[in-house]
N, C-alpha and C positions, 0 to 999 in steps of 0.2 A: 325522323319520320320521312325518310327520303331514300330513294335509290340515287346514287350519285349521278349527276348529269353526264359525267365522263363515261359512265357505264351505259347509260341510256343511249347516248348518241353513238357510241361504238356499236351498239346493237342496231341502231337505225341505219346509218350509212357510213361509208368509208371516208366521208368528207372530214369528220372530226379527226381521224387519224392523220389526214393530210394537214389539217390546221395545226395540230399539235406539233407535227414535224417542223412546220414553218416557225412556230413560236419558239421551238427548242433549238434554234440555230446557235452554234457555238462561235460567236463573234470574237475576233481578236480585239484587244482593248482599244486599239487605235481605229477600229472600224473599217479598215481597208480590206479585210479578208475574213474568211470564216473557215472552220475545220469541220470535217465530217468523216464518218467511217466509210471506207470503200475497199472492197475486195479483201476484207479481213484486217486491213490496216487503217491508217488515218492520213488524209490528205488535206492540204490547204488550198482554198479556191479563191480566186480574185473575181468578185461579182461583175466587174466591168468587162473583163476579157474572157471569163470562164476558164482561164488557164489554171490547171491544178499542179500542185507540187507535192510529191510524196514526203510526208514527215515521218511516218512509221510504217515499215513494211510488215506484212503478215508474219514473215519468217522471224522477225524480232520478238514476236509474242509467243514463241514456243518455249515452254519451261524446260529446263534441263531434265533429261530422261524421258521426255515425252516427244511424240511426233505430231501432236495436234496443237494448233495455235489457240490461245485463249479467246473465248467469245465474250465480247464486251457488252454489258448493258449500258454503261456510261463511262466517261473518262474525263480527266482534267489535267491540265499542264501546270507545272510550277510557274511562278511569276517570271522567272528568267528562261523558261522553256527548256530547261536542262533535264527535267524529270517528267514522267508521265505516270499518272495514277489510274489504274483500271479497276472497274467494279465487275466481278464475274460470279458465276455459279450462284445466282441470286435465289432468294426465297421470299414468299409473301409474309408480311407482318400486318395483319388486319386487311388493309386495302391494297397496298402496293408492295412491290418487291424491294424491301429496304434492308434486307439481311443477306450476307453472302461472303465472298472472299475478295480481298484487295491485293493487287500486284503492283509493284513499282518497276518501271523501266528507266534506267539511267541512260539518257540519250547520248551522253558523251562516251561512256564506256561500253554501252550495249548490254549491261548486266540486267537481268530480269530476276526479281526476288519477290517472295510472298511476304506480306505483312502479317503480323500476329501469328507467326508460325507455331508458337507454343499454345495457342488458344484453340478452342474447338473449331473444326471446319464449319464454314458457312455461318459464322456467328458474328462477324464484324458488321458494324453499321456506321454510315456517315463519315467515313475516313476523309480527312482533309489535311493537305500539306500546310505547314507553317508558312508565314509570309516570306521567310528567307529560304524556304525549301529544304531545311536541314532536318526537320522532324515531321512526323505524321501523328495525328491524334484520331482516335476512333472509340466507339462503344462496343463492348462485348458483354453479353449477359448482364445488362443493366449497370455496368461499371465503365468508367472512363480509363483509357490507357493512352500513353504517348510513347512513340518509338523513335529512337535515333536512327536516321537513315544511313549513317556511315557504318555503324557496327551492329545495327538492328537490336540493340538492347531495349527491352520493353519495361516501362515503368507503369505500375498500376496506380492511378491517381485517386480512385475511390474504391472502397472495399466493402461497403455496406449494401450494395445493390441486391435486390431480390425481385420477384415477379411484381410485388406491390410497393417496393421502395426503389425508385427508378432514377438513375443518374444519366444525364446526357441524352435522354430521349423522353418519351411521354407515355401516358396511359391511354386506354382506348378512347375515352371521351375527348381528351385534348386533341388527339389526332383526328377524330371524326368531325368535330365541330369547330375547331380552330385551325385545322390544317397543320398542327404542330407535330413534327416528326424529328427533324434534326435539332438536337437539344444542347449544342455547345458552340462556342465561337472563339476563334483565335484572336488575341489582341493584335493591334496593328504592327507591333514590333516582335511578335512571336514569343514574348516572355511570359505570357499568362493565358489562361483559358477560362472563360466564363461559361457556366453551365446551369441548366435547370435541374432541380431535384424535386421529384413528385412523390409525395407520401400518400399512397392510396391504401394504406394498411387499414384505415377505418371504413373504406368503401366496401359495401357488401358485394359478394359474388352473385352473379346470376349463373345458375348451373344448367348447362346444356348437356344432353345425354347422347353419347354415341352408342347406338344399340345394334350396329350392323357389322362392325369390324372385328368382333370376337364373340365368343360364347356368352360372355358376361358384359353387361353395359358398362360404359366408362364415363365418368363425370368429367366435363370440361368446364372449369370455372372461368368466368370473365368478370373482372372488376368493373362494375357498371353502376354509376350513381344515377338512380332513377329520379325523376322530377320530384322536388321536395327534399331530397337528400343534400346535405352540405357538400360543397366541392372538396376535392382532395387539396390539402395544403401544398402549396408550391413555393419554393424559394430559389434564389439565384446566388450561386457562390462563384468566387474567383480563386483559382489556384495559381500561385506563383511557382513556376517550374524550377526556379533556382534552388528553392528549399522545400518545395512541395507543401508550403503553408497554404491554408484555406481561410478565406474571409467571406462570411455571409453578408449579403446586402441587407441593410436595415430599412425595410420599406414599411411605412405605416399602414395599418389596416389589418383586421383579422384575416389571416390566410384562409380560413374556412368560409369566408364571405367575400373573397375577391379572387380574381384570376390574373395571371401574368402571361398573356398570350404572345407578346413580342419583346425582344431584347436584342441589342446590338451595341458594339463599341462606338462611342461618339468622340473619342479622343484616346490618347495613349494610355490614360489611366482612368477613363470614365466610361460608364455605360449609360445608355438611354433605355428605359423600360416602359412599356405600356401596361397600365393596371386598369382592370375593369372591376366594378363592383358586381356583386352576384346577379343583380337584375340586368346588368349590362346597359345601364342607363347613364353611367358616368365613366368616362375614359380619361385617365390621367397620364400625362407623359412626365417621366421622373428621371432625373440624373442621379446616378449612384457613383460614389467614389470607390474605386476598386481597392484602394489601400486600407481605408478605415471603415468602409461599408456605409458611410453616411449617405442619406438620400435627400433630394430636393425636388419636389414637384414644380414644374414650370409652365404647364399649360393643361387646361381641362376642357373637355367637350361633354355636353350633356344633352339628353333627349328624354321626353316623357314616355317614349316607347322603348327604343333601343338604339345603341350607337354601333355602327358597323366598324369593322376592323380596317379602316383606311383603304377600302377598296370595294368595288362592286362584286368582286369575285370571292365567294365564301368557300371555294374549294381549293385547298392546297396553298399554304403560305400566302394568304391574301394581303399584299402590301407589305411595306417595310419602312425604313427610314431613309429618305432621300435628302441628303445634305447638299447645299449649294453655297456659293459665295465663300469658299474656303471654310466651310463649317459654321458660318455665321447665321445661316438661315436654314430652315427645314420646310420641305414641301409636305403638305398633309391634306387628306381628303376628308371633308366634313359635309354633313347635311344641315348645318346649324341655321341656314337661312331658308330651309325648305327644299333645297335642291342639292344634288351631289356635286360639290365644287372643289376646286383646288385652291388651297390657301398657302401663302408663304408666311411662316411663323419665325420671328426673330429668335435667336438662341436663348435669350432670357425669357421668351414667352410673352413679352409685354406688347409687342406689335404684331398684328396679323394683317395680311393684305390679301384680299380676294382677287384671284387671278382670272377666274372664269365667271364673269359677272353676267347674269341673265336668267330667265326662267327656263332653264334646261338642265339636264343631268349630263355629266360626263360618264363614260363607261369605265375605261381603264387608261392609265397613263402608259403610253407605248415607248416613249423615250424622252430624255432630258438633254437637250443640246445647249448646255450653259454657255459655250463659247460663242454661239450665235444668238443667245438670249431667247430660246424657244422651248416650250414644252409641247410634245406631240401626244395626242390622245384621241380615242374614239368616242363618238357621241352621236346623237340623233335628235337635234332640236325640234324637228317637225313631225317625225313619224317614228315611233319607237320600234316598229317592226324592221326598220332598216338600220344600218350602222356605217358611219363614214369616218375618215381620218381628218382631224383638225389640228391646228396649232394656235398657240397664244403666247404672247410675250411674257417673259418672267419679270423683266423690269420695263415698265411703261415709259413712253416718252414723257419728258417733264411736263409737257402741256396737257397730257391725258390723265395724269394721276390726280385723284381728288380725295380730300380728307372727309371721312364720314363721322367719326366720333373719336374721342380721346383714345389713342392707342390702336386705332383701326383705320386701315387704308383700303382703297380699292383701285385697281387699274381700270381702264375702260373696258377690259375684258373682251376686246374685239376678236371675234373668231375668224380664222382664215381656213376655209375649206380647201383640202388638198385632194380628196378623192374626186373622181369624175361623177358629178351629181346626176348625170344622165343615166348612169348605171345604178338603177335603184335595186338595192338588196343589201347584202352584208359583206363589208370590206374588212379584211383583217391584215395585219402587218407585223413583221418582225424587223425592227429598225436597228441599224448599227449604232454602237455607242456614241459616235460623233454625229449621227443624224444625216449621214451622207448617202447611204444606201439602205434599201429595204426589200424584203420580199412582200409582195402584195397578192393576196388571194381574194377571189370574188365568187359569189354565187347568189342566185335568187331562186324563187320557187320553180322556174322553168329553165334555169341556166345551171348546168352541172359545174362543179368547182373548176376554176382555171386560175393559174398563177403566173406571175412575171417578176422579174427583177426590175426595180426602178431606182432612179436617183431622186433625192429630195433636196429642196422643197418643190422642185418643178414637176414632180410626179410623172417623169418621163421614163418610158421603158428603156432598159439598157440594150435590148435586142428587139428591133421592130418586128422581126419575124415571129418572136415569141411573146409579143405584147398581148395583153388580155383582149384588147379591141380587135386584134387579128385572129383570135382563136376562140372567141365565144361561139358556142353552139347551142342554139335554142332547142329545147326538148318539146317538140310540138305535141307530144303525147300527153303532156301534163294539162289538166283542166282544174286548176286551183283558183278559187276566188277569195280575195281578202275583203272583209267587210268590217264596218264599224256599227255596233249595235247600241241603241239607246234603250235601256230597260225601263220598265214601269217605275223603277226607283230612281229614274233620271241618271243612271250610271252609264257612261260610255265605255264599251268593251271592244277590244280587237278580237277578230275571229277569222278562221279560214274554213272554206268548204271545198272538199275534193270530190268532184262529180264522177259518176261511173262512165265507163266507155259506152258509146252508143246511147248517150243520155237522151231521154224523151221527156220534156217537161210536162207532157199531158198525162204521164203515168206517175205512180207512187213507188218510192224506193225506201228500203230500210236505211236507217241512219245509225252510225257507230261513232260515238263521241269519245275521244281520247282526252283524259284529264290528268292534271297534276294538282295545281291550285294552291301550293304553299309557298312560303318565302324563299325556298331553296331552288326554284326553277320556274321557267316560263315555257309555253308550248307554241306561241304564235310569233314566229320570226320569219322574215322573208329570206329564207335560205333553202337550198336544194335538198330534197330527200326526206325531210321530216314529216311529210304528209302521207307517207306510206306506213302501214301497220307492220312492224317488224316481227310480230308473233304470228301473224296470219299465214297459214300454209297455203299459198296460192296468190291469186291476183284479185284483191277485193274489188277493184274497179271493173274487171272483167266479169266478176260474179254478180255485180249489180248492187254494190253498197255505196252509199254516200258516207264520207268521212268528215268529221268536224272537230275543231278544237277552239276553245275560248279561253282567253286570259282574264282572270278575275282580279279584283283589287287584292293587294297583298303579294302578288307575284313581283319578282324583282325586275320589272321593266322600267324604261326610262321615262316615267311620267310624274316624277316628283316624289318627295318623301311622304306627302300626305296620302298619295295613292298606295305606296308600299306599306305604310304603317297603319293604315285604317284597319288592318287585320289584327292589330295588337289586342290580345285577350279575347279574340273572336275567331280563332281558327275553328273550322267546323260550322261556322254560322255565316259570316260575311262572304267568305269564298264560295260556300255552297249555294247561297242564295244568288250570288252574282252569276254563277255558271248555270243554275236552273233558270233564272229569269232571262239570261242571254239566249239560252236554247229555246225557251218559250217564244222569244221574239223572232228567232229564226223560223220556228214552226209557223208562226202567224203569217209570215211574209213569203213562205215557200210552200205552195200547195202540193208540191211533189214529195215532201217529207211525209212518210207514212207513220202516223202517230201510234199505230198499233205495233210497229216494229222499230223501237228505239232502244239501243243498247249503249252502255257506258262502261268504260274500263280504264284502269290505271294501276300503277305499280308503286308501292311504298306510300308516300304522301298521296299519290294518285289513287292507290288502293283505298286509303281512308276516305278520299273524296268520293270514290265510287260507292262505297258503303253508305256514306251520308246522303248522297243523291238518291240512292235506291230507297233508303229508309225515310228520308224527309220529304221527298217529292215522288212518291210511288205512282202518282197519276201521270207523270211525264215519262219516267224511265222504267221500262218493262223488263230489261235484262241487264245484268251487271256481272262483270268479271273483275274481281279484286284480288290483287297479288301482293303479298307481304305487307299487308295493311296494319296500321295501328288501330286496334279496336277500342283502346282506352288510353287517352292522353296521359293519364297518370302512370302509365307503364313505360314511357319513353325517357330518354336521358335528360339530365338537368340542364346542361348548357343550351341545347337547342330549344327545349320546350319552355324553359323559364325565360329565355330571351324574348320569345314571341307571345307568351301567355302569362308571365308574372309568376308569383310563388303560390303554390296551392295552399300554403298556410294562411295566405291573405285572401285569395279569391278562388277557392276550390270549385265553386259553382260554375265558373267559366270553363274549367277543364271538363266537368261533367256535361255541361250543356253542349260542348263541341265534339263530344266523343260518339262514334257510331254506336257503341253498345247501348247508349241511352235511347236510341230510336229503333233498335233491332226489332222490337215488337210490331213495327209498322210495315215490315216487309210484305209485299204483295206479289212481286214479280219473280223472275228466275235469277237465282244467284249462284255463281260459281266462286268459291273462295279457295285460294291457293297460298300455301306457306311452306317454307323450308324449316325443318325442325332444328337445323344447325345455324339459324339466323342469329348472329351476334349483334345485329343492329336493331331490327324490330323483332323482339323476342317472340318465340312460339307461344308464350302464354297469352299474347294478344289474340291469337287464333282461338285458343281453347276457351277463354272467357266469352268471346263472341259466340262461339258455337253453343255454349251452355245457355246463353241468353236466347238464341234462336230456338233451341230445343225446348226451353221453358215455355215458350209461346206457340209450340207446335208449328214452327215455320219450316217448311221443307226447302232444302237447298242441296247443292252438291259441293263436296269438299275434297281437296287433294292435298295431302301432306307429302313433301319430298324429303325422304330421310337424309339427315346430315347435310343438306344443302344450305348454303348461306343466303344472304339477302339477294344475291344475283341469281340464285337457282341455276347455276351453270356447271356445277361440278358433277363428275360421274359420266360414264359412257351412256350416250343416248338421251341425256337429260333435256337438252334444248329441243331436240326433235320431239320428244314426248310431250313437253310443255306446249309446243306449237300445235301438235296434233290435238291435244286436249282442248286448248283454247279454240281452235278452229271448229272442231266438231260441236262444241257447246254453243258457239255463236250461230252456226248454221242451223242447229236444231231448234234453238229458241228465238232466234231473230233471222228467219229464213231469208236468203239472198234473192235478188232479182226484182224486176219491175212488175207491177200489177196494174 
């Protein structure tokens, strides 16, 4: 029930592109330099001196018989830097470009060769070099292959792959909700490959119709387990490359009632696997013996609502397995004490040590500098709209460690703030593996993004002329106010208000509230650019609109687990009331809000929130624009909806109570509903059942279907311009701009 925040923010501002580039730095393992693409080749750069060294020239990337160099989406070097693996000619699989061609450049001989030459063009996925650099493994058409890099002989490791029986990668729902895409791992010595196998053969297809690309309609099936449907059975196998023998891991639990979202090698012949029960309330860490398949659970985390996947980030490979102390201890993130904290867990699981002690949440771990005994992470102990870099010791001084109960320890958890606290806003970092250097980016509501290279832990800029402090430029045109609202339910909410140009508090202005409201995203952060409406064709401030956003309970902000999980089994209820009561509070305290001109809009989960606000609180919200909304919670996928709502077999009434379709009969205002007919995420049936309900009660509305467009409604010539024009015209007509 969400449009991915990566997509939203890309549409909002260029800052996210900047931040992604910083986080995606290709550091060398010793942390002294990094590599990047430059002028069609690859260079190595020293962050201290900014001196660059050419590693690969563009001319080296021209295939035989061609005059054009390969265009890289990504690249990786072998451990000994003798080989370069290039990912090119890519194509999208659901969300991201994960299918394409791979080329190998031998840096010693200069030979450039294509991998998988006998396989279909643009069919390879997730190619990885073996630890010794002698082989490459990859997925093609749902099967695993390994290729000898000396003679390019290809060995097919699995042969039963189909659209619904998947080896080495994942089905739609594992990718969408667990961030699982790359589905195999080389063993540390390169002798084995561990992989996931997904059996989606029992998952029913949702049929989308392509009605525009030929004279006859074409059915597009998507294996999609809707809420209440059992998960696809998933198992993990290990292939011994010496004899191609396969051993399946024997993990207890009904595979149709459990998930296996994480797996990695934890030793030369051992895997560590994370298993979640279907409700995602119990997370087990399990060792598996790669030779005989036996398994041994060693640590368990539980929650009455849900357990997160070892990270605050639910988008794209959230968290993994961070081993320290020569593999004797594991770092893990848990909310078991009511806050998102870092724990050190002994290899046998019998001793856990709380490393970040206190009533605050960490955001994400940025680096582990074991040599100097520190973990770097972002957090915001005092104001969740801001974000700063901190560090804490891995091993406490002897005098500061204290025993809490049998098998459990805690350090003093003393936080060391590294960011400049006077720069209030959002700080982000890409830190070198040794914790010596980092890129530091900063922005806030009126400060456009700025970046610098720094040394750590002193947080000093490597180039004074390029330091953030010397290059900050305040945008005096911004008039955003951050406020805290105490609703009549005694709930404290964060909000922002973006005032019009030439604002006159003695007049009344229309108000447009942007909403999301679900556990997949927040809207109130102190960063630049997120206060401007990315769909509006024009300048909303110049046209005289007030813009507002409010973060309700259940959004993933750093306010503690109780805040985030109070929405459990109450999506469509708790979040909707919080936003409505928060807006009501704003109205009461700001006489320049025109109560007759109040609009609300959102996309995906925000579209659902828009519908619920229009239907449940029609006395407040007069105009709504809902895009790609879930009309009926029973129509969304099982992993997401069951995580936050439970199982409909046990509490179906909660799903009904929180669904917009239940309240459609209450519509009083102006509603524009927009949906793409090719949406594989929030299916088009959500739109049609909601339309039928509105029709049944003779509720007038405007509807726009975008043929064959996906959840982003971005495909096809002129689509985004059309959507923007539609949105803007409807808003101006039904919530007229300007002061009165």
